[in-house]
N, C-alpha and C positions, 0 to 999 in steps of 0.2 A: 479550582473549577468542579463542579460535580459530575459524577461518574457513576455506572452501575457496577462499575470494579471496586473491588475492597480496597480500602486506604491502604494495607500493607502491601496491596500489588502493583499499584502504581501511582506516582503523584503527578496530574496534570498542571503544567505549569503554562496556565490559559487563563484569558479573563472570561468570566461568564457572562457572554451578552444575550441570556434567554429573554426571548422578548422585544429586542431592540431592532431586530431583523427580520424584515419579512421574505420567506422563500420566495423565488421567483422559478417559474416553468422553465423546461430545458430549452425550448426553442426560443424563449426572450432573451434568456442568459445567453445563448449561443450568438444572437445577433449581436448582443453587447459587446461581448467579448471578440467576436471577428470585427468590430467596428472600434476596437482598440480600448474598451474597459478591461480592467484585469480582473481575473477570474475569481481572486482572493476578496474583491469589493462586493461580491453576492454569495449568497448561498441557495443550492437546489433545493426545489422541493423533493423530500424523501420518496423514494420508490415505495409503493405498496405491493409488495410482490403477491401474485396469484397464487390459488391454491397449488395449481399444477406446477407451478416454477419452485414453490416450496418444498414439494415432492421431489424435484431434480435436486435442488439442493442437499434433501434428505438422503437422499442417492449418493450424492457427491461424498458428503461427510463420512459416509458409511465406507465408500471404496475407497479414499484419499486419507484418510486418517492417520492410516498408520505410516503412509510415505511420508508424508507431512511431518508426523512425530519422528521417525527415522532421520529427516532433513533436519529438525529442530536440534534433534540430540548431537549432530555433526557438527551444527553450527556452534553451540554451546561448548562442546568440544576444543573447538578451533579458538572461541574467546577466551578460555580459560588457558590455553597454550600460550595466547598471544600475551594475556595479561597478568599471567601467575597467579590469575584468584583476585587481583587488588583489582574490581572493576566496577564502575557505576555504569548501567543501562541507560542509553537515553534515547527512547525509542521517536519516530518521526510521526507525530500524529496526523491523521488517525490508524492509517493502514499497519502503522510498525508498534501500534501498541499491544494487539493481542500477540504479536509475536514477541515482544519484550516480555510480556507476563510469562509466556509458554517458557522462553529461554531462562528467566529467573527462575521458574519452579524446576528445570530440568538440573540448573546448576545446584539447587537447595537438594534434590532425590540424590544426584550422583556424587556431589560433592561435599553437602552439609555446609554449604556457605549460602546465608541469606543475602544476596547483593542487593541493594538500594536500584530502584528504576523508576526514572521521570519519563514523562512525553512533554515533547517541545512541538513547536511549529515551524516548519520551513515552506517556503512559497517559492515557485519557480518566478525569476525575475526580482525577486524582492529578498531573498537571501534567508537566512534564518533570525529567529525571536532574538535581538541583542540583549532584550534586559532579561530573558531567560537564562542566556549565556552568563551574563553577568552575576544573575542570582546562583547557577550552579557552581560558578570559580571562586564565589565567596566561601562556598562550602566544602569543595574538593579540589583536589590538586587537578589540572589538565591533563596528566598523563593516567588518571583513571578513568575519564571520559569515553566512554565509546557508543557510537551511533548505529542504532538498528532500522530497518525498514522491512515490510514484506517482502518485496520481489523487484528486482530492476527490469523495465520495460528496455528503453534505448539508452539508458544513463543520464535523463538529463537532473533528475533530483541528484543524483552521485555528482556529476559536475558542480550544480547549484553549491551542494554541501564542501565540495571542494575549494570555490571561490571564496565561500563565507569564511571559512576557518583559516584562510591566511591572517585574519584579523585576529586570532586567539592563540598566540605562541604556544606550543606543547600540545596543544591537542591534535590526538589525530586525524587525520581526514578519511580512514577506512570506513565504509559503510559495512556492516552484516545486515546478510539478508538469508533469506530461508530458501531463494530460488534466484539464480541470476544466469537465464540464458542470453543476456545479452555480451557476457563474457569477459567482463569488465573487473572483478572484483575475487579475489581467492577467498575472502571472509564470507563464504555462503555454506548452506547446505548440499545445495547441488546445482549444478549448470544446467538443467534440463528445465523444459518450462512445463512445471508442474502445476497441478490445480492447486493451490489455497485456498479451500470452501470458504474461508471470510471473504474473500474477494466477492464471493459471490451475493452477497449482501452490503447494506450500509452502517447505519448507526447500531441497527439490531446486533450485531457481532461487534460493536466497537464502545462498548458502555455507554450507549445511547448518546453519544456525542457525536456534533456536526464536524465535518471538514472545517479546517480553519478559515479564519477571516481577518482582514486588515483593512480598515478605511478610517481616515483622521477624524473624522466627525463623531467616529464610537470608539477607537482605539487611540488613548492617548500617548505622549512621547514615553511614559513611564510605566505603561501598561503591556504586560503580555500581550501576544496575539489572540483573538478572540475565538470562541466555540460557543454553539448552543447546547443545551442539554435538553433531549427531547422526552420529557416526565411523560407526556400523553402516550407512549409508546411504551410505556412499561410491561403491559401485558404480553407483548409481543418479543420482550427481550430475551435474545439467544446467546447471548455474551459468554456466560460461562458454561452453556451448554456445549458451545463451541470450543471453548478451552479443557473442560472436561473430558470431551472426544477425543481431540488430539492427545491428550495426556494418558487416555487408555491404550495409545501405543508407544509410550515411553519403552526405551530399554535400552540400560546402561552399556550393554554389549550389543547392541544392534549396529547396522552398518548400511549405507546407501552408496552405490556404484559413483566413482568419482570423474565421469565420464564428460567430456566437454567437446564443443563443437570447434574446429579451427575457426578462426577469424571472428571479426568483431560483429555483434548484432547491428550497430549501428550503420555498418556497409549494406547489411539487407535491409534496412529501413529507407537508406538511399535509392536502393534499385527500386524498391516498391513506390516510392515517389516517383522516379524516373518512369517507370511503367504505365503508371496511372493518371500521370501529368498532375501531380500535387505538387505545388509551387511553395507551399510551407509546411516542412519535416514536421511541427509541432502538432498539424493536424491527422498525423499517425501515428497509432498507438499499440505498438507490437506486444504481443504476449497475451496469454490466459488473463491475467489479473486488469493488464490495462485494457483490454478488447471489453471486459465485462465494465469497468467504468465508463467506457464510451457508451454502451448500452443503458447504464443505470442512469448517466447524469449529462451528456452530451446529445447532440443529434447526429447520429451516424448517417454517413452515406452508403456504406458499404461494409460487410464482415467477410475477410479471407481467413480460410480454413485449410491448412496442408492436407491432402488429397489422402495422407498416411492415416490422418487423423479423423477422419470423417464420421466415421460410425465410431469413434472413441467415447467413453463416458465422459472424459475430462473437459468436453466442450459442449455436452449436453445441454448444460443452463445457457449457453451462448446462443444455439439454436433455439433455445426455447424463447428468450429475450427476443431474438432477432425475429423470429414467427409473430409474438404477441406484438413487436412494434412494426411488424410491415417493413423489416431492412432487410434487403436482399444480401445473399449470400453466396461468395464465389468460391470454388477451391483454385488454390493458388500455391506452390511448393516454395517452401520455406525449409531453409536448414537449422537455424534457430529457435525458431517458434510454431506452436500448433496454431495460434489464432492472430488475427491482426485487425484492429478496428479503423477505419478510416472515419475521420469527423465530414461532415458537409461544409463545402465551401461557402461562404456568404450569399454568392450570387445564385446559389442553388439554395438555400436553405428559406 
């Protein structure tokens, strides 16, 4: 799979399907998803950020690069302690890919070890790419593999990973993430709902690679899951600008508080569902990263912001997107999350 990342930074175990799939607008996709079509059988039209939104992104990168850098360092230290240096990083495409590169670079800087880094597809309701797993296990022992992602919202992908890895004995179902406000993994940089600036954009901070795709007419039984390379966006590519901005805050002696909120994020999500009478919990996307995704590629019904963070710069991009897309914002107290996106129900969409 092509990408704008350097070959030594990541190996994408994906099939290049550039030109084979026509991206669809958010509203069209949402109607199909809620009618039963799986999201992985379609690709969204990539959001073209406005000048004002890019200004907000730049401010977010400036304000939060140090926090993210410290969380990446803490995560890398936990990984090295767990794996004793014998680790092969396997990031979940696509949000996990820049995080995998950052962890790889931090390990090289602090420990002098150049670990291998792959990126593979996992899809909710479909599982992990079996052909990619077979490929990895031909080259590496199961104990070496460790999966990474950017953040955990309510834990759906972690649960998907755990179900899938039952079929691969010896592979740990731990998921390493920068931020885990859901409180479901110890292998994280922080349990706070921090802004990871790469969540603000799509392919232009992810090596110009689309989200992953799986449909029988294009992906054969022996193929990796697919993705598109957006060569036409090369002039807008900020993938290494993001990486280098975070690396500027790397500190081998730095630390970040290990505070956590009691209880599980999923319980709070269920409370939100009950309060707003949302019968499908999949329509609720908690956390800064997931809320941003809702605004970028779904059809939002409502955005919730915890009142404590209404003026916080970590949600500025969310408020800007909501304004651009005319999505109502409501203040709602949350213990684990600063923001939450709720997708429109089909009857309302």
